[in-house]
mmCIF file as gemmi writes it, N, C-alpha and C atoms, coordinates in Angstrom:
data_model
loop_
_atom_site.group_PDB
_atom_site.id
_atom_site.type_symbol
_atom_site.label_atom_id
_atom_site.label_alt_id
_atom_site.label_comp_id
_atom_site.label_asym_id
_atom_site.label_entity_id
_atom_site.label_seq_id
_atom_site.pdbx_PDB_ins_code
_atom_site.Cartn_x
_atom_site.Cartn_y
_atom_site.Cartn_z
_atom_site.occupancy
_atom_site.B_iso_or_equiv
_atom_site.pdbx_formal_charge
_atom_site.auth_seq_id
_atom_site.auth_asym_id
_atom_site.pdbx_PDB_model_num
ATOM 1 N N . MET Axp A 1 ? -146.971 20.557 -37.45 1 0 ? 1 A 1
ATOM 2 C CA . MET Axp A 1 ? -147.703 21.656 -38.062 1 0 ? 1 A 1
ATOM 3 C C . MET Axp A 1 ? -148.666 22.283 -37.06 1 0 ? 1 A 1
ATOM 4 N N . SER Axp A 2 ? -149.203 21.487 -36.129 1 0 ? 2 A 1
ATOM 5 C CA . SER Axp A 2 ? -150.156 22.054 -35.185 1 0 ? 2 A 1
ATOM 6 C C . SER Axp A 2 ? -149.492 23.106 -34.3 1 0 ? 2 A 1
ATOM 7 N N . ASP Axp A 3 ? -148.191 22.918 -33.968 1 0 ? 3 A 1
ATOM 8 C CA . ASP Axp A 3 ? -147.49 23.922 -33.175 1 0 ? 3 A 1
ATOM 9 C C . ASP Axp A 3 ? -147.388 25.232 -33.945 1 0 ? 3 A 1
ATOM 10 N N . LEU Axp A 4 ? -147.073 25.142 -35.24 1 0 ? 4 A 1
ATOM 11 C CA . LEU Axp A 4 ? -146.996 26.342 -36.078 1 0 ? 4 A 1
ATOM 12 C C . LEU Axp A 4 ? -148.358 27.014 -36.142 1 0 ? 4 A 1
ATOM 13 N N . ARG Axp A 5 ? -149.401 26.216 -36.343 1 0 ? 5 A 1
ATOM 14 C CA . ARG Axp A 5 ? -150.752 26.776 -36.426 1 0 ? 5 A 1
ATOM 15 C C . ARG Axp A 5 ? -151.109 27.491 -35.123 1 0 ? 5 A 1
ATOM 16 N N . THR Axp A 6 ? -150.807 26.87 -34 1 0 ? 6 A 1
ATOM 17 C CA . THR Axp A 6 ? -151.088 27.472 -32.696 1 0 ? 6 A 1
ATOM 18 C C . THR Axp A 6 ? -150.307 28.769 -32.527 1 0 ? 6 A 1
ATOM 19 N N . GLU Axp A 7 ? -149.047 28.736 -32.885 1 0 ? 7 A 1
ATOM 20 C CA . GLU Axp A 7 ? -148.201 29.929 -32.77 1 0 ? 7 A 1
ATOM 21 C C . GLU Axp A 7 ? -148.732 31.073 -33.624 1 0 ? 7 A 1
ATOM 22 N N . LEU Axp A 8 ? -149.12 30.749 -34.85 1 0 ? 8 A 1
ATOM 23 C CA . LEU Axp A 8 ? -149.65 31.787 -35.739 1 0 ? 8 A 1
ATOM 24 C C . LEU Axp A 8 ? -151.005 32.298 -35.253 1 0 ? 8 A 1
ATOM 25 N N . ALA Axp A 9 ? -151.848 31.402 -34.778 1 0 ? 9 A 1
ATOM 26 C CA . ALA Axp A 9 ? -153.165 31.82 -34.278 1 0 ? 9 A 1
ATOM 27 C C . ALA Axp A 9 ? -153.005 32.772 -33.091 1 0 ? 9 A 1
ATOM 28 N N . GLU Axp A 10 ? -152.018 32.509 -32.25 1 0 ? 10 A 1
ATOM 29 C CA . GLU Axp A 10 ? -151.779 33.383 -31.1 1 0 ? 10 A 1
ATOM 30 C C . GLU Axp A 10 ? -151.196 34.734 -31.517 1 0 ? 10 A 1
ATOM 31 N N . ALA Axp A 11 ? -150.556 34.775 -32.691 1 0 ? 11 A 1
ATOM 32 C CA . ALA Axp A 11 ? -149.949 36.021 -33.177 1 0 ? 11 A 1
ATOM 33 C C . ALA Axp A 11 ? -150.946 36.908 -33.924 1 0 ? 11 A 1
ATOM 34 N N . LEU Axp A 12 ? -152.124 36.377 -34.225 1 0 ? 12 A 1
ATOM 35 C CA . LEU Axp A 12 ? -153.145 37.153 -34.925 1 0 ? 12 A 1
ATOM 36 C C . LEU Axp A 12 ? -153.518 38.374 -34.091 1 0 ? 12 A 1
ATOM 37 N N . ALA Axp A 13 ? -153.517 39.542 -34.732 1 0 ? 13 A 1
ATOM 38 C CA . ALA Axp A 13 ? -153.792 40.783 -34.007 1 0 ? 13 A 1
ATOM 39 C C . ALA Axp A 13 ? -154.57 41.743 -34.899 1 0 ? 13 A 1
ATOM 40 N N . GLU Axp A 14 ? -155.125 42.763 -34.266 1 0 ? 14 A 1
ATOM 41 C CA . GLU Axp A 14 ? -155.776 43.845 -35.005 1 0 ? 14 A 1
ATOM 42 C C . GLU Axp A 14 ? -154.798 44.986 -35.164 1 0 ? 14 A 1
ATOM 43 N N . ALA Axp A 15 ? -154.886 45.647 -36.306 1 0 ? 15 A 1
ATOM 44 C CA . ALA Axp A 15 ? -154.034 46.813 -36.548 1 0 ? 15 A 1
ATOM 45 C C . ALA Axp A 15 ? -154.818 47.825 -37.366 1 0 ? 15 A 1
ATOM 46 N N . GLU Axp A 16 ? -154.527 49.099 -37.112 1 0 ? 16 A 1
ATOM 47 C CA . GLU Axp A 16 ? -155.135 50.17 -37.9 1 0 ? 16 A 1
ATOM 48 C C . GLU Axp A 16 ? -154.319 50.383 -39.172 1 0 ? 16 A 1
ATOM 49 N N . TRP Axp A 17 ? -154.998 50.923 -40.177 1 0 ? 17 A 1
ATOM 50 C CA . TRP Axp A 17 ? -154.348 51.123 -41.458 1 0 ? 17 A 1
ATOM 51 C C . TRP Axp A 17 ? -153.076 51.955 -41.348 1 0 ? 17 A 1
ATOM 52 N N . ASP Axp A 18 ? -153.081 52.989 -40.524 1 0 ? 18 A 1
ATOM 53 C CA . ASP Axp A 18 ? -151.885 53.836 -40.464 1 0 ? 18 A 1
ATOM 54 C C . ASP Axp A 18 ? -150.67 53.046 -39.97 1 0 ? 18 A 1
ATOM 55 N N . TRP Axp A 19 ? -150.887 51.966 -39.227 1 0 ? 19 A 1
ATOM 56 C CA . TRP Axp A 19 ? -149.774 51.107 -38.803 1 0 ? 19 A 1
ATOM 57 C C . TRP Axp A 19 ? -149.319 50.21 -39.954 1 0 ? 19 A 1
ATOM 58 N N . LEU Axp A 20 ? -150.227 49.91 -40.875 1 0 ? 20 A 1
ATOM 59 C CA . LEU Axp A 20 ? -149.93 48.979 -41.976 1 0 ? 20 A 1
ATOM 60 C C . LEU Axp A 20 ? -149.416 49.678 -43.231 1 0 ? 20 A 1
ATOM 61 N N . ALA Axp A 21 ? -149.686 50.958 -43.361 1 0 ? 21 A 1
ATOM 62 C CA . ALA Axp A 21 ? -149.309 51.694 -44.568 1 0 ? 21 A 1
ATOM 63 C C . ALA Axp A 21 ? -147.833 51.557 -44.926 1 0 ? 21 A 1
ATOM 64 N N . PRO Axp A 22 ? -146.893 51.599 -43.962 1 0 ? 22 A 1
ATOM 65 C CA . PRO Axp A 22 ? -145.483 51.426 -44.332 1 0 ? 22 A 1
ATOM 66 C C . PRO Axp A 22 ? -145.208 50.069 -45 1 0 ? 22 A 1
ATOM 67 N N . HIS Axp A 23 ? -145.937 49.034 -44.585 1 0 ? 23 A 1
ATOM 68 C CA . HIS Axp A 23 ? -145.764 47.714 -45.204 1 0 ? 23 A 1
ATOM 69 C C . HIS Axp A 23 ? -146.306 47.718 -46.632 1 0 ? 23 A 1
ATOM 70 N N . ALA Axp A 24 ? -147.361 48.486 -46.856 1 0 ? 24 A 1
ATOM 71 C CA . ALA Axp A 24 ? -147.91 48.611 -48.208 1 0 ? 24 A 1
ATOM 72 C C . ALA Axp A 24 ? -146.894 49.302 -49.115 1 0 ? 24 A 1
ATOM 73 N N . ARG Axp A 25 ? -146.219 50.318 -48.591 1 0 ? 25 A 1
ATOM 74 C CA . ARG Axp A 25 ? -145.21 51.018 -49.396 1 0 ? 25 A 1
ATOM 75 C C . ARG Axp A 25 ? -144.038 50.099 -49.745 1 0 ? 25 A 1
ATOM 76 N N . ARG Axp A 26 ? -143.772 49.114 -48.897 1 0 ? 26 A 1
ATOM 77 C CA . ARG Axp A 26 ? -142.705 48.14 -49.171 1 0 ? 26 A 1
ATOM 78 C C . ARG Axp A 26 ? -143.217 46.981 -50.021 1 0 ? 26 A 1
ATOM 79 N N . ASP Axp A 27 ? -144.5 47.017 -50.392 1 0 ? 27 A 1
ATOM 80 C CA . ASP Axp A 27 ? -145.133 45.979 -51.211 1 0 ? 27 A 1
ATOM 81 C C . ASP Axp A 27 ? -145.108 44.612 -50.519 1 0 ? 27 A 1
ATOM 82 N N . SER Axp A 28 ? -145.32 44.619 -49.206 1 0 ? 28 A 1
ATOM 83 C CA . SER Axp A 28 ? -145.292 43.351 -48.477 1 0 ? 28 A 1
ATOM 84 C C . SER Axp A 28 ? -146.658 42.938 -47.923 1 0 ? 28 A 1
ATOM 85 N N . LEU Axp A 29 ? -147.717 43.693 -48.273 1 0 ? 29 A 1
ATOM 86 C CA . LEU Axp A 29 ? -149.063 43.329 -47.811 1 0 ? 29 A 1
ATOM 87 C C . LEU Axp A 29 ? -149.696 42.313 -48.739 1 0 ? 29 A 1
ATOM 88 N N . ILE Axp A 30 ? -150.399 41.365 -48.137 1 0 ? 30 A 1
ATOM 89 C CA . ILE Axp A 30 ? -151.223 40.424 -48.883 1 0 ? 30 A 1
ATOM 90 C C . ILE Axp A 30 ? -152.618 40.477 -48.28 1 0 ? 30 A 1
ATOM 91 N N . VAL Axp A 31 ? -153.601 40.756 -49.116 1 0 ? 31 A 1
ATOM 92 C CA . VAL Axp A 31 ? -154.993 40.807 -48.678 1 0 ? 31 A 1
ATOM 93 C C . VAL Axp A 31 ? -155.563 39.389 -48.738 1 0 ? 31 A 1
ATOM 94 N N . VAL Axp A 32 ? -156.172 38.974 -47.633 1 0 ? 32 A 1
ATOM 95 C CA . VAL Axp A 32 ? -156.835 37.673 -47.555 1 0 ? 32 A 1
ATOM 96 C C . VAL Axp A 32 ? -158.339 37.943 -47.551 1 0 ? 32 A 1
ATOM 97 N N . GLU Axp A 33 ? -159.027 37.428 -48.554 1 0 ? 33 A 1
ATOM 98 C CA . GLU Axp A 33 ? -160.468 37.664 -48.651 1 0 ? 33 A 1
ATOM 99 C C . GLU Axp A 33 ? -161.197 36.97 -47.506 1 0 ? 33 A 1
ATOM 100 N N . SER Axp A 34 ? -162.388 37.454 -47.191 1 0 ? 34 A 1
ATOM 101 C CA . SER Axp A 34 ? -163.116 37.017 -46.007 1 0 ? 34 A 1
ATOM 102 C C . SER Axp A 34 ? -163.513 35.543 -46.036 1 0 ? 34 A 1
ATOM 103 N N . GLY Axp A 35 ? -163.537 34.916 -47.195 1 0 ? 35 A 1
ATOM 104 C CA . GLY Axp A 35 ? -163.9 33.504 -47.269 1 0 ? 35 A 1
ATOM 105 C C . GLY Axp A 35 ? -162.823 32.557 -46.766 1 0 ? 35 A 1
ATOM 106 N N . LEU Axp A 36 ? -161.637 33.078 -46.547 1 0 ? 36 A 1
ATOM 107 C CA . LEU Axp A 36 ? -160.52 32.244 -46.083 1 0 ? 36 A 1
ATOM 108 C C . LEU Axp A 36 ? -160.187 32.542 -44.632 1 0 ? 36 A 1
ATOM 109 N N . ASP Axp A 37 ? -159.642 31.541 -43.967 1 0 ? 37 A 1
ATOM 110 C CA . ASP Axp A 37 ? -159.117 31.719 -42.618 1 0 ? 37 A 1
ATOM 111 C C . ASP Axp A 37 ? -157.688 32.235 -42.762 1 0 ? 37 A 1
ATOM 112 N N . VAL Axp A 38 ? -157.415 33.408 -42.218 1 0 ? 38 A 1
ATOM 113 C CA . VAL Axp A 38 ? -156.103 34.03 -42.36 1 0 ? 38 A 1
ATOM 114 C C . VAL Axp A 38 ? -155.003 33.141 -41.755 1 0 ? 38 A 1
ATOM 115 N N . VAL Axp A 39 ? -155.33 32.375 -40.726 1 0 ? 39 A 1
ATOM 116 C CA . VAL Axp A 39 ? -154.336 31.473 -40.13 1 0 ? 39 A 1
ATOM 117 C C . VAL Axp A 39 ? -154.017 30.338 -41.101 1 0 ? 39 A 1
ATOM 118 N N . ASP Axp A 40 ? -155.023 29.807 -41.81 1 0 ? 40 A 1
ATOM 119 C CA . ASP Axp A 40 ? -154.767 28.767 -42.816 1 0 ? 40 A 1
ATOM 120 C C . ASP Axp A 40 ? -153.824 29.284 -43.895 1 0 ? 40 A 1
ATOM 121 N N . VAL Axp A 41 ? -154.043 30.521 -44.325 1 0 ? 41 A 1
ATOM 122 C CA . VAL Axp A 41 ? -153.19 31.122 -45.35 1 0 ? 41 A 1
ATOM 123 C C . VAL Axp A 41 ? -151.769 31.276 -44.816 1 0 ? 41 A 1
ATOM 124 N N . ALA Axp A 42 ? -151.649 31.738 -43.587 1 0 ? 42 A 1
ATOM 125 C CA . ALA Axp A 42 ? -150.325 31.918 -42.986 1 0 ? 42 A 1
ATOM 126 C C . ALA Axp A 42 ? -149.58 30.587 -42.888 1 0 ? 42 A 1
ATOM 127 N N . VAL Axp A 43 ? -150.267 29.54 -42.484 1 0 ? 43 A 1
ATOM 128 C CA . VAL Axp A 43 ? -149.639 28.22 -42.376 1 0 ? 43 A 1
ATOM 129 C C . VAL Axp A 43 ? -149.173 27.751 -43.75 1 0 ? 43 A 1
ATOM 130 N N . ALA Axp A 44 ? -150.002 27.931 -44.764 1 0 ? 44 A 1
ATOM 131 C CA . ALA Axp A 44 ? -149.631 27.507 -46.119 1 0 ? 44 A 1
ATOM 132 C C . ALA Axp A 44 ? -148.409 28.275 -46.62 1 0 ? 44 A 1
ATOM 133 N N . ILE Axp A 45 ? -148.355 29.569 -46.359 1 0 ? 45 A 1
ATOM 134 C CA . ILE Axp A 45 ? -147.203 30.377 -46.786 1 0 ? 45 A 1
ATOM 135 C C . ILE Axp A 45 ? -145.956 29.946 -46.013 1 0 ? 45 A 1
ATOM 136 N N . ALA Axp A 46 ? -146.092 29.788 -44.707 1 0 ? 46 A 1
ATOM 137 C CA . ALA Axp A 46 ? -144.941 29.4 -43.883 1 0 ? 46 A 1
ATOM 138 C C . ALA Axp A 46 ? -144.403 28.027 -44.267 1 0 ? 46 A 1
ATOM 139 N N . ASN Axp A 47 ? -145.289 27.121 -44.685 1 0 ? 47 A 1
ATOM 140 C CA . ASN Axp A 47 ? -144.872 25.77 -45.079 1 0 ? 47 A 1
ATOM 141 C C . ASN Axp A 47 ? -144.538 25.668 -46.558 1 0 ? 47 A 1
ATOM 142 N N . ASP Axp A 48 ? -144.541 26.809 -47.247 1 0 ? 48 A 1
ATOM 143 C CA . ASP Axp A 48 ? -144.226 26.845 -48.678 1 0 ? 48 A 1
ATOM 144 C C . ASP Axp A 48 ? -145.117 25.891 -49.478 1 0 ? 48 A 1
ATOM 145 N N . ASP Axp A 49 ? -146.398 25.895 -49.146 1 0 ? 49 A 1
ATOM 146 C CA . ASP Axp A 49 ? -147.391 25.071 -49.849 1 0 ? 49 A 1
ATOM 147 C C . ASP Axp A 49 ? -147.804 25.813 -51.124 1 0 ? 49 A 1
ATOM 148 N N . THR Axp A 50 ? -146.939 25.739 -52.123 1 0 ? 50 A 1
ATOM 149 C CA . THR Axp A 50 ? -147.126 26.543 -53.336 1 0 ? 50 A 1
ATOM 150 C C . THR Axp A 50 ? -148.398 26.185 -54.096 1 0 ? 50 A 1
ATOM 151 N N . ALA Axp A 51 ? -148.791 24.919 -54.101 1 0 ? 51 A 1
ATOM 152 C CA . ALA Axp A 51 ? -150.002 24.528 -54.839 1 0 ? 51 A 1
ATOM 153 C C . ALA Axp A 51 ? -151.235 25.208 -54.233 1 0 ? 51 A 1
ATOM 154 N N . ARG Axp A 52 ? -151.315 25.183 -52.925 1 0 ? 52 A 1
ATOM 155 C CA . ARG Axp A 52 ? -152.467 25.796 -52.254 1 0 ? 52 A 1
ATOM 156 C C . ARG Axp A 52 ? -152.449 27.313 -52.424 1 0 ? 52 A 1
ATOM 157 N N . VAL Axp A 53 ? -151.291 27.926 -52.218 1 0 ? 53 A 1
ATOM 158 C CA . VAL Axp A 53 ? -151.177 29.382 -52.354 1 0 ? 53 A 1
ATOM 159 C C . VAL Axp A 53 ? -151.482 29.801 -53.791 1 0 ? 53 A 1
ATOM 160 N N . GLN Axp A 54 ? -150.96 29.071 -54.762 1 0 ? 54 A 1
ATOM 161 C CA . GLN Axp A 54 ? -151.211 29.399 -56.171 1 0 ? 54 A 1
ATOM 162 C C . GLN Axp A 54 ? -152.702 29.313 -56.494 1 0 ? 54 A 1
ATOM 163 N N . HIS Axp A 55 ? -153.375 28.315 -55.944 1 0 ? 55 A 1
ATOM 164 C CA . HIS Axp A 55 ? -154.824 28.185 -56.16 1 0 ? 55 A 1
ATOM 165 C C . HIS Axp A 55 ? -155.553 29.423 -55.627 1 0 ? 55 A 1
ATOM 166 N N . TRP Axp A 56 ? -155.184 29.869 -54.427 1 0 ? 56 A 1
ATOM 167 C CA . TRP Axp A 56 ? -155.825 31.053 -53.847 1 0 ? 56 A 1
ATOM 168 C C . TRP Axp A 56 ? -155.544 32.297 -54.678 1 0 ? 56 A 1
ATOM 169 N N . ILE Axp A 57 ? -154.325 32.407 -55.206 1 0 ? 57 A 1
ATOM 170 C CA . ILE Axp A 57 ? -153.99 33.55 -56.065 1 0 ? 57 A 1
ATOM 171 C C . ILE Axp A 57 ? -154.838 33.515 -57.329 1 0 ? 57 A 1
ATOM 172 N N . GLU Axp A 58 ? -154.932 32.345 -57.955 1 0 ? 58 A 1
ATOM 173 C CA . GLU Axp A 58 ? -155.712 32.218 -59.186 1 0 ? 58 A 1
ATOM 174 C C . GLU Axp A 58 ? -157.191 32.529 -58.971 1 0 ? 58 A 1
ATOM 175 N N . GLU Axp A 59 ? -157.691 32.201 -57.784 1 0 ? 59 A 1
ATOM 176 C CA . GLU Axp A 59 ? -159.095 32.469 -57.456 1 0 ? 59 A 1
ATOM 177 C C . GLU Axp A 59 ? -159.294 33.877 -56.895 1 0 ? 59 A 1
ATOM 178 N N . ASN Axp A 60 ? -158.212 34.665 -56.831 1 0 ? 60 A 1
ATOM 179 C CA . ASN Axp A 60 ? -158.214 36.018 -56.282 1 0 ? 60 A 1
ATOM 180 C C . ASN Axp A 60 ? -158.694 36.052 -54.824 1 0 ? 60 A 1
ATOM 181 N N . LEU Axp A 61 ? -158.388 34.991 -54.096 1 0 ? 61 A 1
ATOM 182 C CA . LEU Axp A 61 ? -158.722 34.928 -52.678 1 0 ? 61 A 1
ATOM 183 C C . LEU Axp A 61 ? -157.617 35.53 -51.827 1 0 ? 61 A 1
ATOM 184 N N . ILE Axp A 62 ? -156.416 35.569 -52.372 1 0 ? 62 A 1
ATOM 185 C CA . ILE Axp A 62 ? -155.322 36.338 -51.772 1 0 ? 62 A 1
ATOM 186 C C . ILE Axp A 62 ? -154.698 37.146 -52.887 1 0 ? 62 A 1
ATOM 187 N N . HIS Axp A 63 ? -154.324 38.383 -52.558 1 0 ? 63 A 1
ATOM 188 C CA . HIS Axp A 63 ? -153.782 39.26 -53.597 1 0 ? 63 A 1
ATOM 189 C C . HIS Axp A 63 ? -153.104 40.459 -52.961 1 0 ? 63 A 1
ATOM 190 N N . LYS Axp A 64 ? -152.308 41.128 -53.739 1 0 ? 64 A 1
ATOM 191 C CA . LYS Axp A 64 ? -151.746 42.412 -53.316 1 0 ? 64 A 1
ATOM 192 C C . LYS Axp A 64 ? -152.879 43.431 -53.335 1 0 ? 64 A 1
ATOM 193 N N . PRO Axp A 65 ? -152.843 44.429 -52.467 1 0 ? 65 A 1
ATOM 194 C CA . PRO Axp A 65 ? -153.915 45.436 -52.468 1 0 ? 65 A 1
ATOM 195 C C . PRO Axp A 65 ? -153.962 46.179 -53.802 1 0 ? 65 A 1
ATOM 196 N N . SER Axp A 66 ? -155.168 46.427 -54.271 1 0 ? 66 A 1
ATOM 197 C CA . SER Axp A 66 ? -155.339 47.204 -55.501 1 0 ? 66 A 1
ATOM 198 C C . SER Axp A 66 ? -155.128 48.681 -55.193 1 0 ? 66 A 1
ATOM 199 N N . SER Axp A 67 ? -154.927 49.469 -56.238 1 0 ? 67 A 1
ATOM 200 C CA . SER Axp A 67 ? -154.762 50.907 -56.031 1 0 ? 67 A 1
ATOM 201 C C . SER Axp A 67 ? -156.044 51.508 -55.454 1 0 ? 67 A 1
ATOM 202 N N . ALA Axp A 68 ? -157.206 50.969 -55.823 1 0 ? 68 A 1
ATOM 203 C CA . ALA Axp A 68 ? -158.476 51.465 -55.27 1 0 ? 68 A 1
ATOM 204 C C . ALA Axp A 68 ? -158.561 51.159 -53.776 1 0 ? 68 A 1
ATOM 205 N N . GLU Axp A 69 ? -158.164 49.951 -53.385 1 0 ? 69 A 1
ATOM 206 C CA . GLU Axp A 69 ? -158.172 49.614 -51.951 1 0 ? 69 A 1
ATOM 207 C C . GLU Axp A 69 ? -157.222 50.529 -51.186 1 0 ? 69 A 1
ATOM 208 N N . LEU Axp A 70 ? -156.033 50.711 -51.712 1 0 ? 70 A 1
ATOM 209 C CA . LEU Axp A 70 ? -155.052 51.572 -51.039 1 0 ? 70 A 1
ATOM 210 C C . LEU Axp A 70 ? -155.574 52.997 -50.903 1 0 ? 70 A 1
ATOM 211 N N . SER Axp A 71 ? -156.21 53.512 -51.94 1 0 ? 71 A 1
ATOM 212 C CA . SER Axp A 71 ? -156.778 54.866 -51.874 1 0 ? 71 A 1
ATOM 213 C C . SER Axp A 71 ? -157.845 54.957 -50.798 1 0 ? 71 A 1
ATOM 214 N N . ASP Axp A 72 ? -158.747 53.971 -50.765 1 0 ? 72 A 1
ATOM 215 C CA . ASP Axp A 72 ? -159.804 53.959 -49.745 1 0 ? 72 A 1
ATOM 216 C C . ASP Axp A 72 ? -159.205 53.902 -48.344 1 0 ? 72 A 1
ATOM 217 N N . TRP Axp A 73 ? -158.232 53.035 -48.152 1 0 ? 73 A 1
ATOM 218 C CA . TRP Axp A 73 ? -157.644 52.858 -46.828 1 0 ? 73 A 1
ATOM 219 C C . TRP Axp A 73 ? -156.854 54.09 -46.406 1 0 ? 73 A 1
ATOM 220 N N . ASN Axp A 74 ? -156.211 54.756 -47.362 1 0 ? 74 A 1
ATOM 221 C CA . ASN Axp A 74 ? -155.466 55.971 -47.027 1 0 ? 74 A 1
ATOM 222 C C . ASN Axp A 74 ? -156.397 57.099 -46.587 1 0 ? 74 A 1
ATOM 223 N N . LEU Axp A 75 ? -157.643 57.057 -47.033 1 0 ? 75 A 1
ATOM 224 C CA . LEU Axp A 75 ? -158.622 58.054 -46.616 1 0 ? 75 A 1
ATOM 225 C C . LEU Axp A 75 ? -159.169 57.766 -45.221 1 0 ? 75 A 1
ATOM 226 N N . ASN Axp A 76 ? -159.026 56.543 -44.773 1 0 ? 76 A 1
ATOM 227 C CA . ASN Axp A 76 ? -159.545 56.134 -43.468 1 0 ? 76 A 1
ATOM 228 C C . ASN Axp A 76 ? -158.411 55.484 -42.673 1 0 ? 76 A 1
ATOM 229 N N . GLN Axp A 77 ? -157.532 56.316 -42.139 1 0 ? 77 A 1
ATOM 230 C CA . GLN Axp A 77 ? -156.336 55.832 -41.439 1 0 ? 77 A 1
ATOM 231 C C . GLN Axp A 77 ? -156.659 54.968 -40.219 1 0 ? 77 A 1
ATOM 232 N N . SER Axp A 78 ? -157.854 55.095 -39.668 1 0 ? 78 A 1
ATOM 233 C CA . SER Axp A 78 ? -158.197 54.313 -38.48 1 0 ? 78 A 1
ATOM 234 C C . SER Axp A 78 ? -158.911 53.004 -38.823 1 0 ? 78 A 1
ATOM 235 N N . LYS Axp A 79 ? -159.049 52.699 -40.117 1 0 ? 79 A 1
ATOM 236 C CA . LYS Axp A 79 ? -159.66 51.426 -40.525 1 0 ? 79 A 1
ATOM 237 C C . LYS Axp A 79 ? -158.866 50.289 -39.902 1 0 ? 79 A 1
ATOM 238 N N . ARG Axp A 80 ? -159.575 49.29 -39.393 1 0 ? 80 A 1
ATOM 239 C CA . ARG Axp A 80 ? -158.917 48.188 -38.69 1 0 ? 80 A 1
ATOM 240 C C . ARG Axp A 80 ? -158.922 46.911 -39.534 1 0 ? 80 A 1
ATOM 241 N N . PHE Axp A 81 ? -157.873 46.126 -39.343 1 0 ? 81 A 1
ATOM 242 C CA . PHE Axp A 81 ? -157.697 44.86 -40.04 1 0 ? 81 A 1
ATOM 243 C C . PHE Axp A 81 ? -157.228 43.804 -39.051 1 0 ? 81 A 1
ATOM 244 N N . ASN Axp A 82 ? -157.565 42.56 -39.341 1 0 ? 82 A 1
ATOM 245 C CA . ASN Axp A 82 ? -156.919 41.443 -38.67 1 0 ? 82 A 1
ATOM 246 C C . ASN Axp A 82 ? -155.605 41.232 -39.408 1 0 ? 82 A 1
ATOM 247 N N . THR Axp A 83 ? -154.521 41.07 -38.679 1 0 ? 83 A 1
ATOM 248 C CA . THR Axp A 83 ? -153.21 40.974 -39.313 1 0 ? 83 A 1
ATOM 249 C C . THR Axp A 83 ? -152.42 39.808 -38.747 1 0 ? 83 A 1
ATOM 250 N N . LEU Axp A 84 ? -151.536 39.308 -39.608 1 0 ? 84 A 1
ATOM 251 C CA . LEU Axp A 84 ? -150.656 38.227 -39.212 1 0 ? 84 A 1
ATOM 252 C C . LEU Axp A 84 ? -149.379 38.353 -40.021 1 0 ? 84 A 1
ATOM 253 N N . ILE Axp A 85 ? -148.257 38.351 -39.348 1 0 ? 85 A 1
ATOM 254 C CA . ILE Axp A 85 ? -146.966 38.483 -40.031 1 0 ? 85 A 1
ATOM 255 C C . ILE Axp A 85 ? -146.4 37.099 -40.318 1 0 ? 85 A 1
ATOM 256 N N . VAL Axp A 86 ? -146.091 36.874 -41.585 1 0 ? 86 A 1
ATOM 257 C CA . VAL Axp A 86 ? -145.377 35.679 -42.029 1 0 ? 86 A 1
ATOM 258 C C . VAL Axp A 86 ? -144.267 36.221 -42.924 1 0 ? 86 A 1
ATOM 259 N N . GLN Axp A 87 ? -143.106 36.412 -42.334 1 0 ? 87 A 1
ATOM 260 C CA . GLN Axp A 87 ? -142.001 37.083 -43.036 1 0 ? 87 A 1
ATOM 261 C C . GLN Axp A 87 ? -141.797 36.515 -44.433 1 0 ? 87 A 1
ATOM 262 N N . PRO Axp A 88 ? -141.689 37.335 -45.432 1 0 ? 88 A 1
ATOM 263 C CA . PRO Axp A 88 ? -141.577 38.796 -45.392 1 0 ? 88 A 1
ATOM 264 C C . PRO Axp A 88 ? -142.917 39.506 -45.585 1 0 ? 88 A 1
ATOM 265 N N . TYR Axp A 89 ? -144.01 38.789 -45.417 1 0 ? 89 A 1
ATOM 266 C CA . TYR Axp A 89 ? -145.331 39.344 -45.71 1 0 ? 89 A 1
ATOM 267 C C . TYR Axp A 89 ? -146.101 39.721 -44.45 1 0 ? 89 A 1
ATOM 268 N N . VAL Axp A 90 ? -147.052 40.624 -44.655 1 0 ? 90 A 1
ATOM 269 C CA . VAL Axp A 90 ? -148.043 40.941 -43.633 1 0 ? 90 A 1
ATOM 270 C C . VAL Axp A 90 ? -149.394 40.64 -44.251 1 0 ? 90 A 1
ATOM 271 N N . LEU Axp A 91 ? -150.069 39.655 -43.689 1 0 ? 91 A 1
ATOM 272 C CA . LEU Axp A 91 ? -151.397 39.281 -44.175 1 0 ? 91 A 1
ATOM 273 C C . LEU Axp A 91 ? -152.418 40.19 -43.504 1 0 ? 91 A 1
ATOM 274 N N . VAL Axp A 92 ? -153.344 40.705 -44.279 1 0 ? 92 A 1
ATOM 275 C CA . VAL Axp A 92 ? -154.409 41.564 -43.74 1 0 ? 92 A 1
ATOM 276 C C . VAL Axp A 92 ? -155.759 41.06 -44.208 1 0 ? 92 A 1
ATOM 277 N N . GLN Axp A 93 ? -156.731 41.182 -43.32 1 0 ? 93 A 1
ATOM 278 C CA . GLN Axp A 93 ? -158.096 40.77 -43.642 1 0 ? 93 A 1
ATOM 279 C C . GLN Axp A 93 ? -159.038 41.709 -42.915 1 0 ? 93 A 1
ATOM 280 N N . GLU Axp A 94 ? -160.029 42.177 -43.643 1 0 ? 94 A 1
ATOM 281 C CA . GLU Axp A 94 ? -161.018 43.05 -43.01 1 0 ? 94 A 1
ATOM 282 C C . GLU Axp A 94 ? -161.847 42.212 -42.043 1 0 ? 94 A 1
ATOM 283 N N . PRO Axp A 95 ? -162.059 42.723 -40.829 1 0 ? 95 A 1
ATOM 284 C CA . PRO Axp A 95 ? -162.876 41.983 -39.847 1 0 ? 95 A 1
ATOM 285 C C . PRO Axp A 95 ? -164.3 41.797 -40.366 1 0 ? 95 A 1
ATOM 286 N N . GLN Axp A 96 ? -164.889 40.697 -39.977 1 0 ? 96 A 1
ATOM 287 C CA . GLN Axp A 96 ? -166.255 40.42 -40.428 1 0 ? 96 A 1
ATOM 288 C C . GLN Axp A 96 ? -167.27 40.834 -39.41 1 0 ? 96 A 1
């Protein structure tokens, strides 16, 4: 698992909203709230850790973008996010 974690941590990148918008249209974005480590979430998804992922969903710590978030982000195409791809999803988190 440490190799996967290292690989995912190295893949973490910044992206502007206009680069992410096509993924939102495909409904493949997952928002990771700032209280979570996006790499931890990616590892859990990649390892199919359904109990952990379900807990985060229930606590609204990870979720699909709301229509309000999408509207705000569409108004600010240069807004930046930390991103990590875990097929078929793109995890996004606002930088702190």
